[in-house]
C-alpha positions as CSV (number, residue, x, y, z in Angstrom):
1,M,102.2,68.0,135.1
2,A,103.5,71.3,136.5
3,S,103.1,72.9,139.9
4,I,103.2,76.2,141.6
5,S,103.8,76.7,145.3
6,L,103.7,79.5,147.8
7,G,105.0,78.6,151.2
8,D,103.8,75.1,152.2
9,N,100.9,75.2,149.7
10,K,101.1,73.7,146.2
11,I,98.8,73.5,143.3
12,E,99.3,71.2,140.2
13,L,98.6,72.7,136.8
14,A,98.7,71.4,133.2
15,D,101.9,72.1,131.4
16,G,101.5,75.3,129.3
17,S,98.7,76.8,131.4
18,E,98.3,80.2,132.9
19,I,99.2,80.5,136.5
20,K,96.9,83.4,137.5
21,D,94.0,81.2,138.9
22,A,96.4,79.0,140.9
23,A,98.4,82.0,142.2
24,E,95.1,83.7,143.3
25,T,94.1,80.5,145.1
26,L,97.4,80.4,146.8
27,G,96.9,84.0,148.1
28,I,98.4,86.3,145.6
29,P,96.2,89.4,145.3
30,F,94.8,90.4,142.0
31,S,92.9,93.5,140.7
32,C,92.8,94.1,136.9
33,K,94.2,90.7,135.8
34,D,95.3,92.4,132.6
35,G,99.0,93.4,133.3
36,V,98.3,97.0,134.1
37,C,98.0,97.5,137.9
38,G,100.9,95.4,139.2
39,T,98.9,94.0,142.2
40,C,99.8,90.5,141.3
41,L,103.6,91.1,141.2
42,I,105.4,88.0,142.4
43,K,109.0,87.1,143.2
44,V,110.0,83.8,141.6
45,K,112.1,82.0,144.2
46,E,112.8,78.8,142.3
47,G,112.0,77.5,138.8
48,K,112.0,80.7,136.8
49,E,113.2,78.7,133.8
50,N,109.9,76.9,134.0
51,L,107.9,80.0,133.2
52,S,107.2,81.6,129.9
53,A,109.4,84.6,128.8
54,P,108.3,88.0,130.0
55,N,105.7,89.3,127.5
56,N,105.2,92.8,126.2
57,K,102.9,93.9,129.1
58,E,105.5,92.8,131.6
59,K,108.3,94.5,129.7
60,E,106.2,97.7,129.6
61,F,105.8,97.4,133.4
62,G,109.6,97.3,133.6
63,L,110.1,93.6,134.2
64,T,112.8,92.2,132.1
65,D,114.2,89.3,133.9
66,K,112.3,86.3,135.3
67,S,112.9,87.0,139.0
68,E,109.8,89.3,139.3
69,R,106.8,88.7,137.2
70,L,103.1,89.6,136.9
71,A,101.2,86.4,137.8
72,C,98.3,87.4,135.5
73,Q,100.7,87.2,132.5
74,C,102.7,84.1,133.2
75,K,102.3,80.6,131.8
76,I,104.1,77.6,133.3
77,K,105.9,75.4,130.8
78,S,106.5,72.4,133.2
79,G,108.2,71.6,136.5
80,N,107.8,73.3,139.8
81,V,107.8,77.1,140.4
82,K,108.0,78.5,143.9
83,I,106.7,82.1,144.3
84,E,106.1,84.7,147.0
85,S,104.2,88.0,146.9
86,A,106.3,90.9,146.0
87,Y,104.3,93.1,148.5
């Protein structure tokens, strides 16, 4: 079982699942949910190795390392990931 946390709040997820619903529940803002607008840009504070590699939409957005990601595009492999809003 994986988990994602923002501040003192934490949500458990199945390994391999998308993080967008959990991130939204934790308070990350969303708009398009399709990797175009960037509203859901997050900073990964811990556990970036537990997320999927940046996909083509994230690369087109200019995100090439795992420190900043689009929450609508990420999947969690396993373990814990700590995030904060990039805005």
